[in-house]
NUTIGU-714673 format. One record per residue: residue number from 1; x, y, z of N, C-alpha, C, O, CB in turn. Coordinates in nm, 2 decimals, padded with zeros to 4 digits. Glycine has a CB too. Layout:
(atom NUM,(X,Y,Z),(X,Y,Z),(X,Y,Z),(X,Y,Z),(X,Y,Z)),
...
END
This chain:
(atom 1,(20.00,-01.72,-12.48),(19.89,-01.81,-12.44),(19.79,-01.74,-12.35),(19.67,-01.76,-12.36),(19.95,-01.93,-12.37)),
(atom 2,(19.84,-01.65,-12.26),(19.75,-01.58,-12.17),(19.66,-01.48,-12.25),(19.54,-01.46,-12.22),(19.83,-01.50,-12.07)),
(atom 3,(19.72,-01.43,-12.36),(19.64,-01.33,-12.44),(19.52,-01.41,-12.51),(19.41,-01.36,-12.52),(19.73,-01.27,-12.55)),
(atom 4,(19.55,-01.53,-12.56),(19.44,-01.61,-12.62),(19.33,-01.64,-12.52),(19.21,-01.63,-12.56),(19.51,-01.74,-12.68)),
(atom 5,(19.37,-01.68,-12.40),(19.26,-01.71,-12.30),(19.18,-01.59,-12.27),(19.06,-01.60,-12.26),(19.33,-01.77,-12.18)),
(atom 6,(19.25,-01.48,-12.25),(19.18,-01.35,-12.22),(19.09,-01.31,-12.34),(18.98,-01.27,-12.31),(19.28,-01.24,-12.19)),
(atom 7,(19.14,-01.33,-12.46),(19.06,-01.30,-12.58),(18.93,-01.39,-12.58),(18.82,-01.34,-12.61),(19.14,-01.32,-12.70)),
(atom 8,(18.95,-01.51,-12.56),(18.83,-01.61,-12.56),(18.73,-01.57,-12.45),(18.61,-01.57,-12.48),(18.88,-01.75,-12.55)),
(atom 9,(18.78,-01.54,-12.34),(18.69,-01.50,-12.23),(18.62,-01.37,-12.26),(18.50,-01.36,-12.23),(18.77,-01.49,-12.09)),
(atom 10,(18.69,-01.28,-12.31),(18.63,-01.15,-12.35),(18.52,-01.16,-12.45),(18.41,-01.10,-12.44),(18.74,-01.05,-12.39)),
(atom 11,(18.55,-01.24,-12.56),(18.45,-01.26,-12.66),(18.33,-01.34,-12.61),(18.21,-01.31,-12.65),(18.51,-01.33,-12.79)),
(atom 12,(18.35,-01.44,-12.52),(18.24,-01.51,-12.46),(18.16,-01.42,-12.38),(18.03,-01.43,-12.38),(18.30,-01.63,-12.38)),
(atom 13,(18.22,-01.34,-12.30),(18.14,-01.25,-12.21),(18.06,-01.15,-12.30),(17.95,-01.12,-12.27),(18.23,-01.17,-12.12)),
(atom 14,(18.12,-01.10,-12.40),(18.05,-01.00,-12.49),(17.93,-01.07,-12.56),(17.82,-01.02,-12.57),(18.15,-00.95,-12.60)),
(atom 15,(17.95,-01.20,-12.60),(17.84,-01.27,-12.66),(17.73,-01.29,-12.56),(17.61,-01.28,-12.60),(17.89,-01.40,-12.72)),
(atom 16,(17.76,-01.33,-12.44),(17.66,-01.35,-12.34),(17.58,-01.22,-12.31),(17.46,-01.23,-12.30),(17.72,-01.41,-12.21)),
(atom 17,(17.65,-01.11,-12.30),(17.59,-00.99,-12.26),(17.49,-00.95,-12.37),(17.38,-00.90,-12.34),(17.69,-00.87,-12.24)),
(atom 18,(17.53,-00.96,-12.50),(17.44,-00.92,-12.61),(17.33,-01.02,-12.63),(17.21,-00.97,-12.65),(17.52,-00.91,-12.74)),
(atom 19,(17.35,-01.15,-12.62),(17.24,-01.24,-12.65),(17.16,-01.28,-12.54),(17.04,-01.33,-12.56),(17.31,-01.36,-12.71)),
(atom 20,(17.20,-01.26,-12.41),(17.12,-01.31,-12.30),(17.09,-01.21,-12.19),(17.00,-01.24,-12.11),(17.19,-01.43,-12.24)),
(atom 21,(17.16,-01.10,-12.18),(17.15,-01.02,-12.06),(17.03,-00.93,-12.07),(16.97,-00.91,-12.17),(17.28,-00.93,-12.05)),
(atom 22,(17.00,-00.87,-11.95),(16.88,-00.78,-11.94),(16.92,-00.65,-12.01),(16.83,-00.58,-12.06),(16.85,-00.76,-11.79)),
(atom 23,(17.04,-00.61,-12.01),(17.08,-00.48,-12.07),(17.04,-00.47,-12.22),(16.99,-00.37,-12.26),(17.23,-00.46,-12.06)),
(atom 24,(17.06,-00.58,-12.29),(17.03,-00.57,-12.43),(16.89,-00.63,-12.47),(16.85,-00.63,-12.58),(17.13,-00.65,-12.51)),
(atom 25,(16.81,-00.66,-12.36),(16.68,-00.71,-12.39),(16.59,-00.62,-12.47),(16.52,-00.66,-12.56),(16.61,-00.74,-12.26)),
(atom 26,(16.59,-00.49,-12.44),(16.51,-00.40,-12.52),(16.55,-00.40,-12.67),(16.46,-00.39,-12.76),(16.52,-00.26,-12.47)),
(atom 27,(16.67,-00.41,-12.70),(16.72,-00.41,-12.84),(16.68,-00.54,-12.90),(16.63,-00.54,-13.02),(16.88,-00.40,-12.84)),
(atom 28,(16.69,-00.65,-12.83),(16.65,-00.78,-12.89),(16.50,-00.78,-12.92),(16.46,-00.83,-13.02),(16.69,-00.90,-12.80)),
(atom 29,(16.42,-00.74,-12.82),(16.28,-00.74,-12.84),(16.23,-00.64,-12.95),(16.14,-00.67,-13.02),(16.21,-00.70,-12.70)),
(atom 30,(16.30,-00.53,-12.96),(16.26,-00.43,-13.06),(16.29,-00.49,-13.20),(16.21,-00.48,-13.29),(16.34,-00.30,-13.05)),
(atom 31,(16.41,-00.56,-13.22),(16.44,-00.62,-13.35),(16.35,-00.74,-13.37),(16.31,-00.76,-13.49),(16.59,-00.66,-13.35)),
(atom 32,(16.32,-00.82,-13.27),(16.24,-00.94,-13.29),(16.09,-00.91,-13.31),(16.02,-00.98,-13.38),(16.25,-01.03,-13.16)),
(atom 33,(16.05,-00.79,-13.26),(15.91,-00.75,-13.28),(15.88,-00.69,-13.41),(15.76,-00.66,-13.44),(15.87,-00.66,-13.17)),
(atom 34,(15.98,-00.66,-13.49),(15.96,-00.59,-13.62),(15.89,-00.68,-13.72),(15.94,-00.79,-13.74),(16.09,-00.54,-13.68)),
(atom 35,(15.78,-00.64,-13.77),(15.71,-00.72,-13.87),(15.73,-00.65,-14.01),(15.67,-00.54,-14.04),(15.56,-00.73,-13.84)),
(atom 36,(15.82,-00.71,-14.09),(15.85,-00.65,-14.22),(15.79,-00.75,-14.33),(15.82,-00.86,-14.33),(16.00,-00.63,-14.24)),
(atom 37,(15.71,-00.69,-14.41),(15.65,-00.78,-14.52),(15.73,-00.76,-14.65),(15.78,-00.65,-14.67),(15.50,-00.74,-14.54)),
(atom 38,(15.74,-00.87,-14.72),(15.81,-00.86,-14.85),(15.74,-00.78,-14.95),(15.81,-00.72,-15.04),(15.84,-01.00,-14.90)),
(atom 39,(15.61,-00.77,-14.95),(15.54,-00.69,-15.05),(15.57,-00.54,-15.04),(15.59,-00.48,-15.14),(15.39,-00.72,-15.03)),
(atom 40,(15.58,-00.49,-14.92),(15.61,-00.35,-14.90),(15.75,-00.31,-14.93),(15.78,-00.20,-14.96),(15.57,-00.30,-14.76)),
(atom 41,(15.84,-00.41,-14.93),(15.98,-00.39,-14.94),(16.04,-00.40,-15.08),(16.15,-00.37,-15.10),(16.05,-00.48,-14.85)),
(atom 42,(15.96,-00.44,-15.17),(16.01,-00.46,-15.31),(16.05,-00.60,-15.33),(16.03,-00.69,-15.25),(16.12,-00.37,-15.34)),
(atom 43,(16.10,-00.63,-15.45),(16.13,-00.76,-15.50),(16.25,-00.82,-15.42),(16.24,-00.94,-15.39),(16.17,-00.76,-15.64)),
(atom 44,(16.34,-00.74,-15.38),(16.46,-00.80,-15.31),(16.44,-00.83,-15.16),(16.50,-00.92,-15.11),(16.58,-00.71,-15.33)),
(atom 45,(16.35,-00.75,-15.10),(16.33,-00.77,-14.96),(16.45,-00.74,-14.87),(16.48,-00.81,-14.78),(16.28,-00.91,-14.93)),
(atom 46,(16.52,-00.63,-14.90),(16.64,-00.59,-14.83),(16.62,-00.57,-14.69),(16.69,-00.61,-14.60),(16.71,-00.47,-14.90)),
(atom 47,(16.51,-00.50,-14.66),(16.48,-00.47,-14.52),(16.44,-00.59,-14.44),(16.49,-00.61,-14.33),(16.36,-00.37,-14.51)),
(atom 48,(16.37,-00.68,-14.50),(16.34,-00.81,-14.44),(16.46,-00.89,-14.41),(16.48,-00.95,-14.30),(16.24,-00.89,-14.53)),
(atom 49,(16.55,-00.90,-14.51),(16.68,-00.97,-14.50),(16.76,-00.91,-14.38),(16.81,-00.98,-14.30),(16.76,-00.97,-14.63)),
(atom 50,(16.77,-00.78,-14.38),(16.85,-00.71,-14.27),(16.79,-00.74,-14.13),(16.87,-00.78,-14.05),(16.85,-00.56,-14.29)),
(atom 51,(16.66,-00.73,-14.11),(16.60,-00.75,-13.98),(16.61,-00.90,-13.94),(16.63,-00.93,-13.83),(16.46,-00.70,-13.98)),
(atom 52,(16.59,-00.99,-14.04),(16.60,-01.13,-14.00),(16.74,-01.17,-13.96),(16.76,-01.25,-13.87),(16.55,-01.22,-14.12)),
(atom 53,(16.84,-01.12,-14.03),(16.98,-01.15,-14.00),(17.02,-01.09,-13.87),(17.08,-01.15,-13.79),(17.07,-01.11,-14.11)),
(atom 54,(16.97,-00.96,-13.84),(17.00,-00.90,-13.72),(16.94,-00.97,-13.60),(17.00,-00.98,-13.49),(16.96,-00.75,-13.72)),
(atom 55,(16.81,-01.01,-13.62),(16.74,-01.08,-13.52),(16.81,-01.21,-13.48),(16.83,-01.25,-13.37),(16.59,-01.12,-13.56)),
(atom 56,(16.86,-01.28,-13.58),(16.93,-01.41,-13.56),(17.07,-01.38,-13.49),(17.10,-01.45,-13.40),(16.96,-01.48,-13.69)),
(atom 57,(17.14,-01.27,-13.53),(17.26,-01.24,-13.47),(17.25,-01.20,-13.32),(17.33,-01.24,-13.24),(17.33,-01.13,-13.54)),
(atom 58,(17.14,-01.13,-13.29),(17.12,-01.09,-13.15),(17.07,-01.19,-13.06),(17.07,-01.18,-12.93),(17.03,-00.97,-13.15)),
(atom 59,(17.02,-01.30,-13.11),(16.96,-01.41,-13.03),(17.04,-01.54,-13.03),(17.01,-01.63,-12.96),(16.82,-01.44,-13.08)),
(atom 60,(17.14,-01.54,-13.11),(17.22,-01.67,-13.13),(17.36,-01.65,-13.07),(17.44,-01.56,-13.11),(17.23,-01.71,-13.28)),
(atom 61,(17.39,-01.72,-12.96),(17.51,-01.71,-12.89),(17.63,-01.74,-12.98),(17.73,-01.67,-12.98),(17.52,-01.80,-12.77)),
(atom 62,(17.62,-01.85,-13.06),(17.73,-01.89,-13.14),(17.75,-01.79,-13.26),(17.87,-01.76,-13.29),(17.71,-02.03,-13.20)),
(atom 63,(17.64,-01.74,-13.31),(17.66,-01.65,-13.43),(17.72,-01.52,-13.38),(17.82,-01.47,-13.44),(17.52,-01.61,-13.49)),
(atom 64,(17.68,-01.46,-13.27),(17.74,-01.34,-13.22),(17.88,-01.37,-13.17),(17.97,-01.28,-13.19),(17.65,-01.28,-13.11)),
(atom 65,(17.91,-01.48,-13.12),(18.04,-01.51,-13.07),(18.14,-01.51,-13.19),(18.25,-01.47,-13.18),(18.05,-01.65,-13.00)),
(atom 66,(18.10,-01.57,-13.30),(18.18,-01.57,-13.42),(18.21,-01.43,-13.47),(18.33,-01.39,-13.49),(18.12,-01.66,-13.53)),
(atom 67,(18.10,-01.36,-13.50),(18.12,-01.22,-13.56),(18.18,-01.13,-13.46),(18.25,-01.04,-13.50),(17.99,-01.17,-13.61)),
(atom 68,(18.15,-01.14,-13.33),(18.21,-01.06,-13.23),(18.36,-01.09,-13.22),(18.44,-01.00,-13.20),(18.15,-01.08,-13.09)),
(atom 69,(18.40,-01.22,-13.23),(18.54,-01.25,-13.23),(18.61,-01.20,-13.35),(18.73,-01.15,-13.34),(18.55,-01.40,-13.23)),
(atom 70,(18.55,-01.20,-13.47),(18.61,-01.14,-13.59),(18.63,-00.99,-13.57),(18.73,-00.94,-13.61),(18.52,-01.17,-13.71)),
(atom 71,(18.53,-00.93,-13.52),(18.54,-00.78,-13.50),(18.65,-00.75,-13.40),(18.73,-00.66,-13.42),(18.40,-00.72,-13.45)),
(atom 72,(18.65,-00.82,-13.28),(18.75,-00.79,-13.18),(18.89,-00.82,-13.23),(18.98,-00.75,-13.20),(18.72,-00.87,-13.06)),
(atom 73,(18.91,-00.93,-13.30),(19.04,-00.97,-13.36),(19.08,-00.86,-13.46),(19.20,-00.82,-13.47),(19.04,-01.11,-13.42)),
(atom 74,(18.99,-00.82,-13.54),(19.02,-00.71,-13.64),(19.07,-00.59,-13.57),(19.17,-00.52,-13.62),(18.90,-00.69,-13.73)),
(atom 75,(19.00,-00.55,-13.47),(19.04,-00.43,-13.39),(19.18,-00.45,-13.33),(19.26,-00.36,-13.32),(18.94,-00.39,-13.29)),
(atom 76,(19.21,-00.57,-13.28),(19.34,-00.60,-13.22),(19.45,-00.59,-13.33),(19.55,-00.53,-13.30),(19.34,-00.74,-13.16)),
(atom 77,(19.43,-00.65,-13.44),(19.53,-00.64,-13.55),(19.55,-00.50,-13.60),(19.67,-00.46,-13.62),(19.48,-00.73,-13.67)),
(atom 78,(19.45,-00.42,-13.61),(19.46,-00.29,-13.65),(19.51,-00.19,-13.55),(19.54,-00.08,-13.57),(19.33,-00.23,-13.70)),
(atom 79,(19.52,-00.24,-13.42),(19.58,-00.16,-13.32),(19.48,-00.06,-13.26),(19.52,00.05,-13.21),(19.70,-00.09,-13.36)),
(atom 80,(19.35,-00.09,-13.27),(19.25,00.00,-13.21),(19.25,-00.01,-13.06),(19.26,-00.12,-13.01),(19.11,-00.03,-13.27)),
(atom 81,(19.23,00.11,-13.00),(19.23,00.11,-12.85),(19.10,00.06,-12.80),(18.99,00.12,-12.83),(19.25,00.26,-12.80)),
(atom 82,(19.10,-00.05,-12.73),(18.97,-00.12,-12.68),(18.90,-00.03,-12.58),(18.78,-00.02,-12.58),(19.01,-00.25,-12.62)),
(atom 83,(18.97,00.04,-12.50),(18.91,00.13,-12.40),(18.83,00.24,-12.46),(18.72,00.26,-12.42),(19.01,00.19,-12.31)),
(atom 84,(18.88,00.30,-12.57),(18.81,00.40,-12.64),(18.68,00.34,-12.70),(18.57,00.41,-12.69),(18.89,00.46,-12.75)),
(atom 85,(18.68,00.23,-12.76),(18.56,00.17,-12.82),(18.47,00.11,-12.71),(18.35,00.10,-12.73),(18.60,00.06,-12.91)),
(atom 86,(18.52,00.07,-12.59),(18.43,00.03,-12.49),(18.35,00.15,-12.44),(18.23,00.13,-12.42),(18.51,-00.03,-12.37)),
(atom 87,(18.41,00.26,-12.42),(18.33,00.38,-12.38),(18.24,00.42,-12.49),(18.12,00.46,-12.46),(18.43,00.50,-12.35)),
(atom 88,(18.28,00.41,-12.61),(18.19,00.44,-12.73),(18.07,00.35,-12.73),(17.96,00.39,-12.76),(18.27,00.44,-12.86)),
(atom 89,(18.10,00.22,-12.70),(17.99,00.12,-12.70),(17.89,00.14,-12.59),(17.77,00.13,-12.61),(18.05,-00.02,-12.68)),
(atom 90,(17.94,00.18,-12.47),(17.85,00.22,-12.36),(17.76,00.34,-12.40),(17.64,00.33,-12.37),(17.93,00.24,-12.23)),
(atom 91,(17.82,00.44,-12.46),(17.75,00.56,-12.49),(17.64,00.52,-12.60),(17.53,00.57,-12.60),(17.84,00.67,-12.54)),
(atom 92,(17.69,00.44,-12.70),(17.60,00.41,-12.81),(17.48,00.32,-12.76),(17.37,00.34,-12.80),(17.67,00.33,-12.92)),
(atom 93,(17.51,00.23,-12.67),(17.40,00.15,-12.62),(17.30,00.23,-12.53),(17.18,00.21,-12.54),(17.45,00.03,-12.54)),
(atom 94,(17.35,00.33,-12.46),(17.26,00.42,-12.38),(17.17,00.50,-12.48),(17.05,00.52,-12.45),(17.34,00.51,-12.29)),
(atom 95,(17.23,00.55,-12.58),(17.15,00.63,-12.68),(17.05,00.54,-12.75),(16.94,00.58,-12.77),(17.25,00.69,-12.78)),
(atom 96,(17.09,00.42,-12.79),(17.00,00.33,-12.85),(16.88,00.29,-12.77),(16.77,00.28,-12.81),(17.08,00.20,-12.90)),
(atom 97,(16.91,00.26,-12.64),(16.80,00.22,-12.55),(16.71,00.33,-12.53),(16.59,00.31,-12.52),(16.86,00.17,-12.41)),
(atom 98,(16.76,00.45,-12.51),(16.67,00.57,-12.49),(16.59,00.60,-12.62),(16.47,00.64,-12.61),(16.75,00.70,-12.46)),
(atom 99,(16.65,00.57,-12.74),(16.57,00.59,-12.86),(16.46,00.48,-12.87),(16.35,00.51,-12.91),(16.67,00.57,-12.98)),
(atom 100,(16.49,00.36,-12.83),(16.39,00.25,-12.84),(16.28,00.28,-12.74),(16.16,00.26,-12.77),(16.45,00.12,-12.81)),
(atom 101,(16.31,00.33,-12.62),(16.21,00.36,-12.52),(16.12,00.48,-12.57),(16.00,00.48,-12.55),(16.28,00.40,-12.39)),
(atom 102,(16.18,00.58,-12.64),(16.10,00.69,-12.70),(16.01,00.64,-12.81),(15.91,00.70,-12.83),(16.19,00.80,-12.75)),
(atom 103,(16.05,00.53,-12.88),(15.97,00.48,-12.99),(15.84,00.41,-12.93),(15.74,00.41,-12.99),(16.05,00.39,-13.08)),
(atom 104,(15.86,00.35,-12.82),(15.75,00.27,-12.76),(15.64,00.36,-12.70),(15.53,00.31,-12.68),(15.81,00.18,-12.65)),
(atom 105,(15.67,00.49,-12.67),(15.57,00.58,-12.61),(15.48,00.63,-12.71),(15.39,00.70,-12.68),(15.64,00.69,-12.55)),
END
């Protein structure tokens, strides 16, 4: 029972950090600011679909909570070391933020 409560709190915290925190604001603004036209992208509009879904995922607490929970549970079932992926996530977000900042210049 304690594991379930800890899991729910961890996924809720992760969802809040990604969808509402200042840390991920540059990522959310970068994705939300992308203007993709369907004419340039071809008949399917794959790029438009990708950015619209990613924008919704990064701005919707419930959406990210669901998919974040699925990802975290999958890692738990597969026996993935959370600490390793936490450090990888911190490194990836630092690289991504520096990349976004370099694009804005």
